[in-house]
N, C-alpha and C positions, 0 to 999 in steps of 0.2 A: 504494500500500500504506500502510495506516495505521501511524503510529508508536506503538510500545508504550511507555508512560511507565514509567520505573524506579520500582518500588514504594517507598513510604515507610513505614518502621516508625513508627507513631504512638505506640503504647504497648506495653510488653512487661513480662511478669512472668518473672523468672529464678528458678526454684525451685532452691534450693541455691546461690545466688549468693555465699555466703560460703566455699564450698569452692574447691579449687585450680582445676579447670576452670571452675566457675561464675564465680569472680571474674575470670578472664580473659575470659569471655563478656561480663561487665559492662563491662570496659575496652574491648572491641571495640565495644560498643553506644554507649559515650560518644563515639565518633567519628561516630555518626549524628546528623544535624541535627534539632533539635526532636523528640527522642524522649523520652517519659516512661518512665523506667526504675524498676521496682519489684523489690525483692529479697525473696523469701520464704525464711526460714530459722528453724530453732529457736534459733539463736544469732546474730542479725543483727549484734550488736556485734563479732563475731569477724572481720568483713570487714577485710582488712589495710589498706585505705586508703579510709576513708569519703569520700564525695563529695556535695556539696550537691545535685547533679543526680539523685541516686539516693535513693529512698524505701525504707527498710528496714522489713520487717514480720516480726514473730515469729509463725510459723505452723507447725503440725504437720500434714503432709499426710495423716496417718492419721485426722485429725479432720474429718469431712465438714462439720460445722457451721462450723468455722473457715474452711474453704475456700469455702463458700457465702457467708459474710459478706465474705470478702476479694474474691471476684469481683464481688459486687454493689456493692462500694465502688469498686474501681479500674477495673473493666471493661476488662481488657487485650485488645488486638487480637491479640497474639502471646504464647504461652506457650513458654518454653524450660525443659525439665525436666532438670536435671543431677544431682539429689540421689540418693545411694545410700549405705548403710552401707559399712564396710570389707568387703573380700571375705572376710575371716575372721570376720565378726560371726556371732552365733548364728543358726541357721536361722530361728527364729521372727521375729527382728528383720528379717532379709532379706525374708521373705515379707510381713511387715506393711508395710514401706516400699516395696520394689520392686514388689510385686504389688498389694496393697491400696491403697497410696498412689498409685500410678500410675493405678489404676482410679478412685480418687476425683478425681484431677486431670482425667482425661478426662471424667468425668461433669460436673464443674463447668464445664469449658470448653465442652462440648456444650450445657449449659443456658444459657450466656451468649450472647446474640444478638450481642454485640460481639466475641466471640473467634472469630477466623477461622483461626488457625494454631497447630499444636502440634508442637514439635520435641523429640525425646527423645534423651538421651545414652546410647547403648548401649555395648557393650564387646566386645572380642575374646573374652572369657570366655563370652559368650552363644552362641558357635558351636562346633561340632565342629572341632577343630584340623586344619590341613592344611599340607602342605609343598609342594604344587603350587599355582601361581598360579590362584586361582579368582575368579570374579565373584560378585556378590550372588545371582544366580539359582541358582548351584550351592552356595552356602553353606548349611549346615544349622544352624538354631537349635536349642538345647537345649529340651526340653519337660518336662512333669511326669513323663513316663515314661522319657525318655532324657536323662541329664545326668551330669556328672562330680562336681559339688559343688553345694551350696545356692546359692552366689552365681551360678554359671553358669546354673542352672535358673531362678532368679528373674529374672535379666536377660534370658534368652531368652524367657520367658513375657511379660515386660513389653514387649519389643521387638515380638513378634507382636501383642500387644494394641493397641499404638499404631498399627501398620500397619492392622489390621483396623478401627480406629475411623475411618479416613479416609472423608470424605463431602463433598458439595458445600458443606455448612455449616461443616465443620471439616476443613481440609487438614492431613494429618499426615505426618511422616517421622521415621526414626530414623537416627542417625549412630553407626556402630560404630567405636569409638576403641580403639586398642591401648595399649601403654605410652606414657604422656605425659610429656614432659620440658620443663623451662623454669624461668624465674625465679618467685619467690614461692611456691615449693614448700617449705613449712615442716614438712611431716609425712609426705611420701611418699618419693619416690626420692632427693632430695638429702640428707636427713639420713642415709640408709642409705649412700650413696656416701661422704660425708665420714667417717662413723663407721667404715667399712671401712678407709679410709686411716689414720685415727688408731690403729686397733687392729692395723694391719699385715695385715689380711685381704684387701686388694685384689689380692694375688697368687694368691688361691685361686680355683679354678674347680670347679664341681660338674658332673660328667658330661663328656661328650665335646665339648660345645658345637657339635654338628653340626646341631641344629635351627635354622631361621631364624625370626625374629620381625619383626613390623612395629613401628615406632616413630613417634611423631608429636610435632612441636613444638606446645606448648600454644597458642602464638600462632595457628598454623594451625588447630588444633582449634577455638579460639574463633571464628576467622574463618569456618569452615565452618558454624557454627551461625547466624551472621548471614546468610550466603549462602543457607542452606536456608530460613530464614524469608522472605527476599525472593523466592526462587523459588516458594514456596508462595503468597505473596500475589499473585504475578504470574499464577497460573493463571486467576483469574477475569477478568483483563483481556486475556489473550492468547488467540489462536485455539487451539482444541483440537488437540493433536497426538498422535501415537502414543506418543511418549516423554515422558510427563508426569512432573513431579517429585514429585507427591503420592502417598501410599500406598506409599512405597518405603523400603527400608533402603539405606544407603550406607556403603561402606568409606571411611574417612578415615585417611590416614597420610602419611608422608613419601615413600612409594613406593620405599623402599630396604630391602627385607628383608635381615636379616643375623643372624648368631649373637648370642645374648644377651650373653655375656661379652665378645665382641669390641666390642660397643657400649659396655659398661661400662668397658672398658679405654681406650677413646677419651675417656670422661669423666674417668677417673683422670688420664690424660696432660694433659688441659686444666686440671686442678687442680694440676699440677706434680708428679704422682706416676706417671710412666710405668712400665709393666711390660714388661720384655723377654721375648721368647718363652721363653727358657730359665729365666726366673724363675717361670713359671706352675706352680702346684702343683695338680694335678688330683686331686680327691676323687671316688671312684666314686659315681654317683648312688644306687645301691641302699643304700650304706652311710649316706649322709646321710638318705635316706628312713627308714631304720630308726632312726637316732638321733632324728629329729624325732618319729616315732611314739612311741617310748619316752618321750621328754621330755613329750609331751602326756599320755600315760597317767599319768605320775608327777605332773604338775601337777593332773590331774583328781582323783586319789586323795588327794593330800596337802593340796590347797586346797579340795576339794569343789567344783571348777569355778569358784571365785571369782576365780582368777587363771589367765592363759594365758601360755605361753612366747612369747618373741619370734620363735623359729624354729618355723614351723608346717609340718606335712606337706603341706598344701594348696599352700603357696608353693613347696616343693621340687618337688612334682609338676608345677607349672606350667612348670618349666624343661624338662620333657620334652614340652611341648605344641607351642608355636610356631604361627605363621600366616604365610600368604603370599597377598597379595591383589592383585587387579587393581582399581585405583581409577579406571578410565576413566569409569564412570557418574557419579561425583561431579564429574569434570572437565566432562563433557558436559552434564549436567542442572543442576548447581549453579554451574558456573563456578569450581570449586575448583582452586587452583594450589598444589601442595605446596611445602614449603620448598626453596629453590634451593641454599642453602649450609648443609648440615647440620653441617659442621665449625664454621662460624661460630656457628651456633645453640648447639652444645654448648659452645663456648668462652665465649660470652656468659653461658650458664647457670652454668657453673662459676665464672667470675669473680664473678658475683653471689653464689653460694653461699658462697665463701670469705670474702666481705666481710660477709655477713648471717646466716649460720647457725653457731651454736656447738654443738659436740658434745663 
């Protein structure tokens, strides 16, 4: 039997490599020998730790001409597309970036004879929520006709678009990532966690906390992108099998579904602010939803939509969604191994946060 050589990532373009997940993907790629790494971002200077082995390019993926010029210059073998606006960004911005931008990237990759692999960072928000463990075949992506909000719609459409683009010339896959946690999070979960502690809000719970959610260490999320790229590169050199890795969506998580606020309280405890069960103050979900809706209406009227409140109805609604996944396919086809010590990962994150984030 012939030995299959482990694929080598020769050159890679990380789109959105200055973001939270994207920057961790870059760090994971720096462990690959002799790999030319390019980062495409509208703000490449915002990457937290510039590295001489990484070339940063200022690119807007909604501009086809910029993408054509970029691909013709760097000729990437692999594209890892992690960029997306905030989940609460205006619908027009979400459609322009997540749908039009992803289509532009796929077109540029397909037109480049050197580009062989395309990996897309999808989201739990792209799928209809479930509380029963499901695999990818039973997961339902949101569509233009069936969706809960603009973010979920655009991520679901982009996810399906990337899978449909799979071909012998361009192998594609999507990684569906839930709530991501870890170090170097300057603008997402960590500032909110520390801000809640500072304001004494960490004892508050919205709703019954009965829905379970998936969570994922950002280190493992980044590693999954590299594993997916290698698995797709391996397709052309390996004998054809029934369970091929290309043209697939994958659930990526720690494999430990749990209630949202239960996970948050584990983070608070790791930061030195434990919450005892009898200290939890439960606020009815419907009441917070009403407050959020009224606040959004007030901001829209008084500021003519120029400003938006920090508490959004969409974020509150998310607490009533949840997800529960079977990650077997990622283990079998990509070689993905979830975090073994979630407590240790949480502790490491919160120690870093206390030392590096000021709220």
